[in-house]
Steps between C-alpha positions, in 0.01 A plus 500: 500500500855378427640847610321454840663163549841621415463797732381272776804278455730801505343610831595182656859637495394765748508232774858441413586869509393521864797270586741775377571759770487804278182394326339403834573856621338641183191279518454583875537864423232475228265321731545762776452782244166408370286652781705837527535541133113489459489815734794663322348431149160646626699822583664507150150428351364800689782731377428377144129551549533860617750595220290321236197691612693829497661414161153440352363812647801712379605335177203289393419539137797722414719225339389313194646398160344801331691749716719712275743591773588130549509419124726797416737445786813297401600410851162342584419179302157486343407196692566676835152633477394163661654639824188703588266555796191466289366195707591325821689207330729731298555717808623195694722392200657860494556492867652152491739626231592797713556269798749295288660834394437395130557816296316713748661803358341443153162460652532813717642708204196383295258619751693827546483570126132395462378707802745786440608545866793378708259454802438159363833390621383540855263208448761271371778607743261457797405160379865407456584619856194323661455194287854415407736644747287439809251230411722262306800555727288394797404187324850410412645588843225289667590198270872542586433538868288189502766299301766598754293416805412156359865446427590595865234264628640222273851561618392495877313171437794345339733606786252366753480155307882494484526569871248209574704282257824576677342427845385154376 
C-alpha cells in the first residue's frame, strides 16, 4: 500500500512536466499515438501469430533439453533449448527475441543443426525482414513523424501567441 502512495505522489510531478516545452511535446505525442499504435500493434501481433503458428508447425517438439545435437554443440548453450516452438508462449518468446535481434544467429544455427537443413534459415530471415525491418521500422517511423508534427504544431501555436502578445 505504501508503494502505491509513493507512486501516486511521484505521478503528481507529471503535471509540472507539462509546463516544460519538450516534455509537453512528448506528452502530447504519447497521447496522440495511443489510437494509431493500437492498430499498429495489432498488425505486429498478426505477424507474430502467423510466424508462431508456422514455427510450431515446422519446429514443434524438435528442440528439448535431451537433444544430443544441442548438448554436444559448444556454440549453443544448453539453456538455449528454452528457445523452442513447442507451445504458443515459447513461440512468442522466441519471436520477441528475434525482433530484438538478441542472438538470432545462435537460435537459427541451433535449428539448422537439429533439423539438418539450411532451409530453416528461410523462416528466420523472412521473419527478420517482415517483422523487424518492415514492421518495427514502421512503428518507429510513425512515432518519429508524430513527434515532429506535434513539435511543429507547438511552434506554430507559440508563434501565434507571440504575435498576439506583440499586437497587444
